[in-house]
C-alpha positions, 0 to 999 in steps of 0.5 A: 301696873298703868292706871288712869283718872277718869270723868265720873259719872255720879248722882247728886249729893241728894240723891245717892242714897235713892240711886246707889245699890247693891251689886247685880250678882248678890240678889236675884231679880225677885229681891231686886224688885222688892228693893227697888219697890217705887224708887224709879231712881234706883240703880236696879233699872240699869243693872237688873232692868227685868223688874221693868217687865213682867215677872218671869222675864228671861233676863237674857232677853235682849229686850231687857239689855236695851232697856238698861240702855235705855234707863242709862240714859234717862237717869242721864237726861233727868240729871239723876248721873252728872258727869264730873267736870275733870279727870279724877280719881276718888276715894271709897271708904266702906265700914262694916262692923266698927272697921272701915277699908279705904279704897281707890278708884281708879281706871285700870288698863285692859292690856293689863288684864289680857297680860296678867298684870291683873291677876285672878285666882278664880275660873270665868264662866263663858255664859256670865261673861257673855252676859256681862259683855252684852251690858257694858257693850249696849250702855257703852260704859262700866256701870258696876265697878270691880274689886282690886287688892294691891300690895300694901303702899305707905305712900297711898296710905298717906295720900288717901289719909289726906283726902279722908280727912276732908269733908266727904262728898258721899256720907250714908249708911245703907239702911238694908245692912247698915254698912256705911259708905263714904266717898271723896273726890282726889282732883288736885292734879299733883296728887293725881299725877304721884298717884298714877306715878305709884301705880306704874311701880306696883308689879300687879293688881289682884281681883278680890271679887268680880271675875266676871265683871273684869273679864266682860270690861276687859274683853269689851276694851279689847274688841273696841280697839280691834273694830277701831281702823284709827285705834290709838291706844288712849281712848277710854275704851281701852281702860275700865273702873275699878276700886283697888284696897290695900291687901291688909285691909281686906278680910275674907270671909268663910264659904260654905257647903250645904249638900243634900244626901249622903250619897247611900251612907247612914249617919253612922257610916257617913261618921266613920268613913271621915275617920279616915281622914279626920279627927272627929269630935262631938260637939252638941247642939250649939253652933260650932265655928272652925277655929284654925286652918284644917279645922271645919264644921260639921252639922247633922241631923241636930249635931254639931262636929269638930273635924280636923285633918289629920297629918299627911292628908294635905301638903302645907308647901303646895298652893292650892293643896293646902286649902281647906276648900282642895281638903273638903272636896277631896277627902268629903264632897267627893270621896265620900259623898261623890260629888265630883264637880262643884261647879254642875252638880245639883246635890251642892249649894254654898252659903256664904258666911255673912249668912252666919252658920245659924243659915246653914243649921236652918237648911238642914233642920228644914230638910231641904239639905242633909249635912251642912259644912263650914270652912276656916276663911282663906286668907289673902296672902293665900290667895296672893300666893295662889295668884302669883304662882299662876294657880286658880282656887276651887270655886267658891272659896272666897267671900269678901264682905262688904260688896262695893256699892254700885252707882257711887260713880260709872265710868263711859267708854267714850 
């Protein structure tokens, strides 16, 4: 893998908590308005610039993108974002529920994305790609990082440890969710050279989170290369910002489903149809969480059920067929409930596991939804197997938490 250090654009220490924000895609415009409040230094003014317009403006309006660029310039003019004076790598640690994961902030190579060395496990949607491409183009920067995993490497672990034993540049706990964010600079030339060298021997990086951001960053980089008659290949636009974590430190949490109706079936008929492919056990009114692969939790009319897929209903040797999202999509959502396309069917919605199974119960009890299905989370090994075999996971399979905080460091493309 080809990576390089970069001159980050960062908030001064005393402003980092005011500037840093959640990623653009985990909250809607209304929530961003609420979180930004009257804080003019919030990064939401750059990544969700519709908050500077009257409620109801289309976030894809050209004026909104222009506002992002105007605000980005303002942040630099006012000294809320300041460039580092030399190219560095950075260490970014996140702490959630007493567990810490340590990532290296680097610039990944556009060509590695284009040639498939940076591996994906999810399909991207063209409209979402185009939105992020406009954002990268108009700001001429990667404002938010993407989230990569790399195969475990003891030498990189040791290198990271050396820096995390020093005083951090930033160290704060986000008020909203209680997650800790700590940040160090790696500016020693020997260490920078060695990190670059170690990565050059790593065969692949895996996109954990941020498929649309990765695609947009790489496509804009490739576009700039085409447009430059004097393109040499070492320009800053050939690279985009990523935080790379060792795979063994990452946890994927469950990504669950709620459905509006039973496709014309009564509750008894629906439960009866499930027994064809599953062992169905009623668990009562206490929340039931799936306890192993191929075990599902179903919530219907105030009761929880355990569903265990019967042998022969899945293929353990098929990296996609073995996934619980595949089993549930084929045998429950499609076969019984008539939901053919998870991406476009309006009868289904998805709930990240961070919200807990209580959120599934709430959405069914409120009569907004009829039935909820909770899945056992995918493992990092499954994700890597799928990416390595060139397969694509079904939609809404993985949910990574904690999310990367945006605004700790920004990469300018020139």
